[in-house]
Biotite code that builds the C-alpha atoms (Angstrom):
import biotite.structure as struc

atoms = struc.array([
    struc.Atom([-0.012, 0.007, 0.002], chain_id="A", res_id=1, res_name="UNK", atom_name="CA", element="C"),
    struc.Atom([1.425, 3.370, -1.004], chain_id="A", res_id=2, res_name="UNK", atom_name="CA", element="C"),
    struc.Atom([1.993, 6.226, 1.421], chain_id="A", res_id=3, res_name="UNK", atom_name="CA", element="C"),
    struc.Atom([-0.776, 8.162, -0.353], chain_id="A", res_id=4, res_name="UNK", atom_name="CA", element="C"),
    struc.Atom([-3.239, 5.300, 0.157], chain_id="A", res_id=5, res_name="UNK", atom_name="CA", element="C"),
    struc.Atom([-2.266, 5.073, 3.852], chain_id="A", res_id=6, res_name="UNK", atom_name="CA", element="C"),
    struc.Atom([-2.747, 8.826, 4.185], chain_id="A", res_id=7, res_name="UNK", atom_name="CA", element="C"),
    struc.Atom([-6.263, 8.545, 2.687], chain_id="A", res_id=8, res_name="UNK", atom_name="CA", element="C"),
    struc.Atom([-7.209, 6.025, 5.398], chain_id="A", res_id=9, res_name="UNK", atom_name="CA", element="C"),
    struc.Atom([-6.393, 8.585, 8.093], chain_id="A", res_id=10, res_name="UNK", atom_name="CA", element="C"),
    struc.Atom([-9.555, 10.547, 7.252], chain_id="A", res_id=11, res_name="UNK", atom_name="CA", element="C"),
    struc.Atom([-13.117, 9.378, 6.676], chain_id="A", res_id=12, res_name="UNK", atom_name="CA", element="C"),
    struc.Atom([-13.864, 11.405, 3.554], chain_id="A", res_id=13, res_name="UNK", atom_name="CA", element="C"),
    struc.Atom([-13.335, 8.398, 1.290], chain_id="A", res_id=14, res_name="UNK", atom_name="CA", element="C"),
    struc.Atom([-16.440, 6.811, 2.837], chain_id="A", res_id=15, res_name="UNK", atom_name="CA", element="C"),
    struc.Atom([-18.622, 9.369, 1.007], chain_id="A", res_id=16, res_name="UNK", atom_name="CA", element="C"),
    struc.Atom([-17.814, 7.721, -2.319], chain_id="A", res_id=17, res_name="UNK", atom_name="CA", element="C"),
    struc.Atom([-18.205, 4.191, -0.925], chain_id="A", res_id=18, res_name="UNK", atom_name="CA", element="C"),
    struc.Atom([-20.884, 1.595, -0.509], chain_id="A", res_id=19, res_name="UNK", atom_name="CA", element="C"),
    struc.Atom([-24.246, 2.415, 1.141], chain_id="A", res_id=20, res_name="UNK", atom_name="CA", element="C"),
    struc.Atom([-22.907, 1.003, 4.453], chain_id="A", res_id=21, res_name="UNK", atom_name="CA", element="C"),
    struc.Atom([-19.739, 3.084, 4.175], chain_id="A", res_id=22, res_name="UNK", atom_name="CA", element="C"),
    struc.Atom([-21.819, 6.202, 3.535], chain_id="A", res_id=23, res_name="UNK", atom_name="CA", element="C"),
    struc.Atom([-24.003, 5.270, 6.544], chain_id="A", res_id=24, res_name="UNK", atom_name="CA", element="C"),
    struc.Atom([-20.855, 4.904, 8.644], chain_id="A", res_id=25, res_name="UNK", atom_name="CA", element="C"),
    struc.Atom([-19.752, 8.383, 7.555], chain_id="A", res_id=26, res_name="UNK", atom_name="CA", element="C"),
    struc.Atom([-23.123, 9.811, 8.634], chain_id="A", res_id=27, res_name="UNK", atom_name="CA", element="C"),
    struc.Atom([-22.955, 8.121, 12.044], chain_id="A", res_id=28, res_name="UNK", atom_name="CA", element="C"),
    struc.Atom([-19.385, 9.246, 12.663], chain_id="A", res_id=29, res_name="UNK", atom_name="CA", element="C"),
    struc.Atom([-20.114, 12.841, 11.656], chain_id="A", res_id=30, res_name="UNK", atom_name="CA", element="C"),
    struc.Atom([-23.428, 13.029, 13.536], chain_id="A", res_id=31, res_name="UNK", atom_name="CA", element="C"),
    struc.Atom([-21.734, 11.652, 16.658], chain_id="A", res_id=32, res_name="UNK", atom_name="CA", element="C"),
    struc.Atom([-18.943, 14.182, 16.230], chain_id="A", res_id=33, res_name="UNK", atom_name="CA", element="C"),
    struc.Atom([-16.330, 11.573, 17.055], chain_id="A", res_id=34, res_name="UNK", atom_name="CA", element="C"),
    struc.Atom([-13.645, 12.903, 14.753], chain_id="A", res_id=35, res_name="UNK", atom_name="CA", element="C"),
    struc.Atom([-14.232, 16.462, 15.993], chain_id="A", res_id=36, res_name="UNK", atom_name="CA", element="C"),
    struc.Atom([-14.390, 15.646, 19.712], chain_id="A", res_id=37, res_name="UNK", atom_name="CA", element="C"),
    struc.Atom([-11.341, 13.399, 19.585], chain_id="A", res_id=38, res_name="UNK", atom_name="CA", element="C"),
    struc.Atom([-9.326, 15.350, 16.971], chain_id="A", res_id=39, res_name="UNK", atom_name="CA", element="C"),
    struc.Atom([-6.296, 15.865, 19.227], chain_id="A", res_id=40, res_name="UNK", atom_name="CA", element="C"),
    struc.Atom([-5.975, 12.080, 19.513], chain_id="A", res_id=41, res_name="UNK", atom_name="CA", element="C"),
    struc.Atom([-5.822, 11.415, 15.742], chain_id="A", res_id=42, res_name="UNK", atom_name="CA", element="C"),
    struc.Atom([-8.952, 9.252, 15.472], chain_id="A", res_id=43, res_name="UNK", atom_name="CA", element="C"),
    struc.Atom([-8.754, 6.795, 12.588], chain_id="A", res_id=44, res_name="UNK", atom_name="CA", element="C"),
    struc.Atom([-11.405, 4.333, 11.362], chain_id="A", res_id=45, res_name="UNK", atom_name="CA", element="C"),
    struc.Atom([-10.131, 0.767, 10.918], chain_id="A", res_id=46, res_name="UNK", atom_name="CA", element="C"),
    struc.Atom([-11.718, -2.663, 10.721], chain_id="A", res_id=47, res_name="UNK", atom_name="CA", element="C"),
    struc.Atom([-14.033, -4.144, 8.148], chain_id="A", res_id=48, res_name="UNK", atom_name="CA", element="C"),
    struc.Atom([-16.105, -1.112, 7.134], chain_id="A", res_id=49, res_name="UNK", atom_name="CA", element="C"),
    struc.Atom([-13.268, 0.716, 5.286], chain_id="A", res_id=50, res_name="UNK", atom_name="CA", element="C"),
    struc.Atom([-12.453, -2.521, 3.428], chain_id="A", res_id=51, res_name="UNK", atom_name="CA", element="C"),
    struc.Atom([-16.072, -3.269, 2.445], chain_id="A", res_id=52, res_name="UNK", atom_name="CA", element="C"),
    struc.Atom([-15.913, -6.694, 4.065], chain_id="A", res_id=53, res_name="UNK", atom_name="CA", element="C"),
    struc.Atom([-18.280, -5.867, 6.882], chain_id="A", res_id=54, res_name="UNK", atom_name="CA", element="C"),
    struc.Atom([-21.239, -8.030, 7.813], chain_id="A", res_id=55, res_name="UNK", atom_name="CA", element="C"),
    struc.Atom([-24.363, -7.269, 9.859], chain_id="A", res_id=56, res_name="UNK", atom_name="CA", element="C"),
    struc.Atom([-23.247, -6.482, 13.380], chain_id="A", res_id=57, res_name="UNK", atom_name="CA", element="C"),
    struc.Atom([-19.828, -5.158, 12.317], chain_id="A", res_id=58, res_name="UNK", atom_name="CA", element="C"),
    struc.Atom([-18.752, -2.237, 14.454], chain_id="A", res_id=59, res_name="UNK", atom_name="CA", element="C"),
    struc.Atom([-17.026, 1.031, 13.731], chain_id="A", res_id=60, res_name="UNK", atom_name="CA", element="C"),
    struc.Atom([-13.488, 0.526, 15.062], chain_id="A", res_id=61, res_name="UNK", atom_name="CA", element="C"),
    struc.Atom([-11.714, 3.765, 15.814], chain_id="A", res_id=62, res_name="UNK", atom_name="CA", element="C"),
    struc.Atom([-8.084, 4.031, 16.867], chain_id="A", res_id=63, res_name="UNK", atom_name="CA", element="C"),
    struc.Atom([-6.675, 6.939, 18.843], chain_id="A", res_id=64, res_name="UNK", atom_name="CA", element="C"),
    struc.Atom([-3.158, 7.895, 19.953], chain_id="A", res_id=65, res_name="UNK", atom_name="CA", element="C"),
    struc.Atom([-3.371, 8.567, 23.692], chain_id="A", res_id=66, res_name="UNK", atom_name="CA", element="C"),
    struc.Atom([-0.597, 8.803, 26.277], chain_id="A", res_id=67, res_name="UNK", atom_name="CA", element="C"),
    struc.Atom([-2.705, 9.801, 29.301], chain_id="A", res_id=68, res_name="UNK", atom_name="CA", element="C"),
    struc.Atom([-5.865, 7.714, 29.546], chain_id="A", res_id=69, res_name="UNK", atom_name="CA", element="C"),
    struc.Atom([-7.569, 9.667, 32.353], chain_id="A", res_id=70, res_name="UNK", atom_name="CA", element="C"),
    struc.Atom([-8.388, 12.885, 30.414], chain_id="A", res_id=71, res_name="UNK", atom_name="CA", element="C"),
    struc.Atom([-9.222, 10.836, 27.319], chain_id="A", res_id=72, res_name="UNK", atom_name="CA", element="C"),
    struc.Atom([-11.641, 8.641, 29.263], chain_id="A", res_id=73, res_name="UNK", atom_name="CA", element="C"),
    struc.Atom([-13.206, 11.755, 30.804], chain_id="A", res_id=74, res_name="UNK", atom_name="CA", element="C"),
    struc.Atom([-13.670, 13.309, 27.358], chain_id="A", res_id=75, res_name="UNK", atom_name="CA", element="C"),
    struc.Atom([-15.294, 10.162, 25.966], chain_id="A", res_id=76, res_name="UNK", atom_name="CA", element="C"),
    struc.Atom([-17.499, 9.931, 29.069], chain_id="A", res_id=77, res_name="UNK", atom_name="CA", element="C"),
    struc.Atom([-18.580, 13.551, 28.655], chain_id="A", res_id=78, res_name="UNK", atom_name="CA", element="C"),
    struc.Atom([-19.628, 13.133, 25.007], chain_id="A", res_id=79, res_name="UNK", atom_name="CA", element="C"),
    struc.Atom([-20.833, 9.534, 24.910], chain_id="A", res_id=80, res_name="UNK", atom_name="CA", element="C"),
    struc.Atom([-21.383, 8.318, 28.484], chain_id="A", res_id=81, res_name="UNK", atom_name="CA", element="C"),
    struc.Atom([-25.138, 8.902, 28.218], chain_id="A", res_id=82, res_name="UNK", atom_name="CA", element="C"),
    struc.Atom([-25.513, 6.621, 25.194], chain_id="A", res_id=83, res_name="UNK", atom_name="CA", element="C"),
    struc.Atom([-26.803, 3.026, 25.339], chain_id="A", res_id=84, res_name="UNK", atom_name="CA", element="C"),
    struc.Atom([-24.343, 0.236, 26.067], chain_id="A", res_id=85, res_name="UNK", atom_name="CA", element="C"),
    struc.Atom([-21.637, 2.702, 27.165], chain_id="A", res_id=86, res_name="UNK", atom_name="CA", element="C"),
    struc.Atom([-18.617, 0.899, 28.543], chain_id="A", res_id=87, res_name="UNK", atom_name="CA", element="C"),
    struc.Atom([-15.002, 1.832, 29.257], chain_id="A", res_id=88, res_name="UNK", atom_name="CA", element="C"),
    struc.Atom([-12.065, -0.342, 30.342], chain_id="A", res_id=89, res_name="UNK", atom_name="CA", element="C"),
    struc.Atom([-8.293, -0.100, 30.472], chain_id="A", res_id=90, res_name="UNK", atom_name="CA", element="C"),
    struc.Atom([-6.324, -3.261, 29.761], chain_id="A", res_id=91, res_name="UNK", atom_name="CA", element="C"),
    struc.Atom([-3.359, -4.556, 27.762], chain_id="A", res_id=92, res_name="UNK", atom_name="CA", element="C"),
    struc.Atom([-3.775, -5.502, 24.100], chain_id="A", res_id=93, res_name="UNK", atom_name="CA", element="C"),
    struc.Atom([-0.932, -7.583, 22.783], chain_id="A", res_id=94, res_name="UNK", atom_name="CA", element="C"),
    struc.Atom([1.271, -6.278, 25.583], chain_id="A", res_id=95, res_name="UNK", atom_name="CA", element="C"),
    struc.Atom([0.438, -2.592, 24.999], chain_id="A", res_id=96, res_name="UNK", atom_name="CA", element="C"),
    struc.Atom([-1.756, -0.593, 27.406], chain_id="A", res_id=97, res_name="UNK", atom_name="CA", element="C"),
    struc.Atom([-5.133, 0.303, 25.879], chain_id="A", res_id=98, res_name="UNK", atom_name="CA", element="C"),
    struc.Atom([-8.239, 2.174, 26.884], chain_id="A", res_id=99, res_name="UNK", atom_name="CA", element="C"),
    struc.Atom([-11.347, 0.798, 25.206], chain_id="A", res_id=100, res_name="UNK", atom_name="CA", element="C"),
    struc.Atom([-14.666, 2.614, 24.978], chain_id="A", res_id=101, res_name="UNK", atom_name="CA", element="C"),
    struc.Atom([-17.813, 1.111, 23.495], chain_id="A", res_id=102, res_name="UNK", atom_name="CA", element="C"),
    struc.Atom([-21.293, 2.463, 22.952], chain_id="A", res_id=103, res_name="UNK", atom_name="CA", element="C"),
    struc.Atom([-24.262, 2.418, 20.630], chain_id="A", res_id=104, res_name="UNK", atom_name="CA", element="C"),
    struc.Atom([-25.260, 5.535, 18.751], chain_id="A", res_id=105, res_name="UNK", atom_name="CA", element="C"),
    struc.Atom([-29.021, 6.129, 18.350], chain_id="A", res_id=106, res_name="UNK", atom_name="CA", element="C"),
    struc.Atom([-30.522, 4.829, 15.084], chain_id="A", res_id=107, res_name="UNK", atom_name="CA", element="C"),
    struc.Atom([-27.120, 3.463, 14.000], chain_id="A", res_id=108, res_name="UNK", atom_name="CA", element="C"),
    struc.Atom([-26.634, -0.040, 12.650], chain_id="A", res_id=109, res_name="UNK", atom_name="CA", element="C"),
    struc.Atom([-23.063, 0.044, 13.954], chain_id="A", res_id=110, res_name="UNK", atom_name="CA", element="C"),
    struc.Atom([-21.826, -0.355, 17.505], chain_id="A", res_id=111, res_name="UNK", atom_name="CA", element="C"),
    struc.Atom([-18.872, 1.965, 18.079], chain_id="A", res_id=112, res_name="UNK", atom_name="CA", element="C"),
    struc.Atom([-15.560, 0.922, 19.657], chain_id="A", res_id=113, res_name="UNK", atom_name="CA", element="C"),
    struc.Atom([-12.704, 3.321, 20.349], chain_id="A", res_id=114, res_name="UNK", atom_name="CA", element="C"),
    struc.Atom([-9.304, 1.859, 21.142], chain_id="A", res_id=115, res_name="UNK", atom_name="CA", element="C"),
    struc.Atom([-6.769, 4.295, 22.526], chain_id="A", res_id=116, res_name="UNK", atom_name="CA", element="C"),
    struc.Atom([-3.103, 3.325, 22.857], chain_id="A", res_id=117, res_name="UNK", atom_name="CA", element="C"),
    struc.Atom([0.144, 5.213, 23.608], chain_id="A", res_id=118, res_name="UNK", atom_name="CA", element="C"),
    struc.Atom([1.333, 4.467, 20.071], chain_id="A", res_id=119, res_name="UNK", atom_name="CA", element="C"),
    struc.Atom([0.975, 6.541, 16.869], chain_id="A", res_id=120, res_name="UNK", atom_name="CA", element="C"),
    struc.Atom([-2.091, 5.275, 14.960], chain_id="A", res_id=121, res_name="UNK", atom_name="CA", element="C"),
    struc.Atom([-0.037, 4.263, 11.930], chain_id="A", res_id=122, res_name="UNK", atom_name="CA", element="C"),
    struc.Atom([1.987, 1.912, 14.155], chain_id="A", res_id=123, res_name="UNK", atom_name="CA", element="C"),
    struc.Atom([-0.968, 0.312, 15.946], chain_id="A", res_id=124, res_name="UNK", atom_name="CA", element="C"),
    struc.Atom([-1.687, -3.317, 15.037], chain_id="A", res_id=125, res_name="UNK", atom_name="CA", element="C"),
    struc.Atom([-5.232, -2.620, 13.816], chain_id="A", res_id=126, res_name="UNK", atom_name="CA", element="C"),
    struc.Atom([-4.056, 0.047, 11.375], chain_id="A", res_id=127, res_name="UNK", atom_name="CA", element="C"),
    struc.Atom([-1.226, -2.172, 10.141], chain_id="A", res_id=128, res_name="UNK", atom_name="CA", element="C"),
    struc.Atom([-3.699, -5.038, 9.651], chain_id="A", res_id=129, res_name="UNK", atom_name="CA", element="C"),
    struc.Atom([-5.998, -2.652, 7.730], chain_id="A", res_id=130, res_name="UNK", atom_name="CA", element="C"),
    struc.Atom([-3.141, -1.729, 5.377], chain_id="A", res_id=131, res_name="UNK", atom_name="CA", element="C"),
    struc.Atom([-2.105, -5.348, 4.789], chain_id="A", res_id=132, res_name="UNK", atom_name="CA", element="C"),
    struc.Atom([-5.695, -6.428, 4.206], chain_id="A", res_id=133, res_name="UNK", atom_name="CA", element="C"),
    struc.Atom([-6.328, -3.535, 1.813], chain_id="A", res_id=134, res_name="UNK", atom_name="CA", element="C"),
    struc.Atom([-3.260, -4.550, -0.216], chain_id="A", res_id=135, res_name="UNK", atom_name="CA", element="C"),
    struc.Atom([-4.399, -8.170, -0.381], chain_id="A", res_id=136, res_name="UNK", atom_name="CA", element="C"),
    struc.Atom([-7.922, -7.127, -1.414], chain_id="A", res_id=137, res_name="UNK", atom_name="CA", element="C"),
    struc.Atom([-6.441, -4.907, -4.130], chain_id="A", res_id=138, res_name="UNK", atom_name="CA", element="C"),
    struc.Atom([-4.798, -8.048, -5.532], chain_id="A", res_id=139, res_name="UNK", atom_name="CA", element="C"),
    struc.Atom([-7.766, -10.368, -4.980], chain_id="A", res_id=140, res_name="UNK", atom_name="CA", element="C"),
    struc.Atom([-10.501, -7.975, -6.080], chain_id="A", res_id=141, res_name="UNK", atom_name="CA", element="C"),
    struc.Atom([-14.228, -8.642, -5.802], chain_id="A", res_id=142, res_name="UNK", atom_name="CA", element="C"),
    struc.Atom([-13.869, -12.468, -5.544], chain_id="A", res_id=143, res_name="UNK", atom_name="CA", element="C"),
    struc.Atom([-11.592, -12.112, -2.506], chain_id="A", res_id=144, res_name="UNK", atom_name="CA", element="C"),
    struc.Atom([-13.906, -9.571, -0.904], chain_id="A", res_id=145, res_name="UNK", atom_name="CA", element="C"),
    struc.Atom([-16.937, -11.864, -1.420], chain_id="A", res_id=146, res_name="UNK", atom_name="CA", element="C"),
    struc.Atom([-15.108, -14.951, -0.129], chain_id="A", res_id=147, res_name="UNK", atom_name="CA", element="C"),
    struc.Atom([-13.828, -13.187, 2.995], chain_id="A", res_id=148, res_name="UNK", atom_name="CA", element="C"),
    struc.Atom([-17.281, -11.774, 3.704], chain_id="A", res_id=149, res_name="UNK", atom_name="CA", element="C"),
    struc.Atom([-18.711, -15.337, 3.352], chain_id="A", res_id=150, res_name="UNK", atom_name="CA", element="C"),
    struc.Atom([-16.084, -16.701, 5.738], chain_id="A", res_id=151, res_name="UNK", atom_name="CA", element="C"),
    struc.Atom([-16.959, -13.958, 8.225], chain_id="A", res_id=152, res_name="UNK", atom_name="CA", element="C"),
    struc.Atom([-20.670, -14.754, 7.895], chain_id="A", res_id=153, res_name="UNK", atom_name="CA", element="C"),
    struc.Atom([-19.816, -18.394, 8.755], chain_id="A", res_id=154, res_name="UNK", atom_name="CA", element="C"),
    struc.Atom([-18.159, -17.212, 11.986], chain_id="A", res_id=155, res_name="UNK", atom_name="CA", element="C"),
    struc.Atom([-14.500, -16.869, 10.993], chain_id="A", res_id=156, res_name="UNK", atom_name="CA", element="C"),
    struc.Atom([-12.821, -13.747, 12.385], chain_id="A", res_id=157, res_name="UNK", atom_name="CA", element="C"),
    struc.Atom([-11.307, -11.231, 9.937], chain_id="A", res_id=158, res_name="UNK", atom_name="CA", element="C"),
    struc.Atom([-7.587, -12.021, 10.120], chain_id="A", res_id=159, res_name="UNK", atom_name="CA", element="C"),
    struc.Atom([-8.090, -15.815, 10.057], chain_id="A", res_id=160, res_name="UNK", atom_name="CA", element="C"),
    struc.Atom([-10.439, -15.338, 7.080], chain_id="A", res_id=161, res_name="UNK", atom_name="CA", element="C"),
    struc.Atom([-7.625, -13.543, 5.225], chain_id="A", res_id=162, res_name="UNK", atom_name="CA", element="C"),
    struc.Atom([-5.215, -16.282, 6.225], chain_id="A", res_id=163, res_name="UNK", atom_name="CA", element="C"),
    struc.Atom([-7.536, -18.965, 4.977], chain_id="A", res_id=164, res_name="UNK", atom_name="CA", element="C"),
    struc.Atom([-8.484, -17.307, 1.693], chain_id="A", res_id=165, res_name="UNK", atom_name="CA", element="C"),
    struc.Atom([-4.976, -16.150, 0.764], chain_id="A", res_id=166, res_name="UNK", atom_name="CA", element="C"),
    struc.Atom([-3.247, -19.289, 2.067], chain_id="A", res_id=167, res_name="UNK", atom_name="CA", element="C"),
    struc.Atom([-1.123, -17.386, 4.588], chain_id="A", res_id=168, res_name="UNK", atom_name="CA", element="C"),
    struc.Atom([1.156, -19.747, 6.516], chain_id="A", res_id=169, res_name="UNK", atom_name="CA", element="C"),
    struc.Atom([1.288, -19.387, 10.285], chain_id="A", res_id=170, res_name="UNK", atom_name="CA", element="C"),
    struc.Atom([-0.557, -17.065, 12.660], chain_id="A", res_id=171, res_name="UNK", atom_name="CA", element="C"),
    struc.Atom([-2.565, -14.726, 10.378], chain_id="A", res_id=172, res_name="UNK", atom_name="CA", element="C"),
    struc.Atom([-2.415, -11.891, 12.909], chain_id="A", res_id=173, res_name="UNK", atom_name="CA", element="C"),
    struc.Atom([1.421, -11.972, 12.826], chain_id="A", res_id=174, res_name="UNK", atom_name="CA", element="C"),
    struc.Atom([1.744, -12.729, 9.108], chain_id="A", res_id=175, res_name="UNK", atom_name="CA", element="C"),
    struc.Atom([-0.391, -9.692, 8.240], chain_id="A", res_id=176, res_name="UNK", atom_name="CA", element="C"),
    struc.Atom([1.760, -7.469, 10.461], chain_id="A", res_id=177, res_name="UNK", atom_name="CA", element="C"),
    struc.Atom([4.900, -8.696, 8.687], chain_id="A", res_id=178, res_name="UNK", atom_name="CA", element="C"),
    struc.Atom([3.471, -7.680, 5.310], chain_id="A", res_id=179, res_name="UNK", atom_name="CA", element="C"),
    struc.Atom([3.309, -3.993, 6.311], chain_id="A", res_id=180, res_name="UNK", atom_name="CA", element="C"),
    struc.Atom([6.487, -1.945, 6.451], chain_id="A", res_id=181, res_name="UNK", atom_name="CA", element="C"),
])
């Protein structure tokens, strides 16, 4: 994936020219004001929606770069704590501290999950997976996208679905990370 393509993924404007679900995701994110409220933390959408491999129930995964979780958690609480299913927790993800916030936005088909880590967004595992998966989908095209979506519908998680479809040897989570420089 080129640096320009990676840069495009750091905003959500590309969703406006996307599928109906991508356009719906854009509306939810802008109505909720997530990218405005969290701007100083470099919010970035990752996961299945940007790749057009989402299935019913897929969430909007947002990464943030955060070095002090307390003010971040307070900010998220202020803006979204009143929403249904609101939840916050701090824990380690793959050995890196993380603050996770989840909630439902009214009339949205997407649950929202925000993962904050003390790591630049471009270096976080989820963003690196997004880049590797986008590159593989660019090679595999519509057949790959359809097959991965079918695997996901059958219960296979995203990274294992990529591993299975593309015949990646070893742990697909690690193999995908190794594909991104």
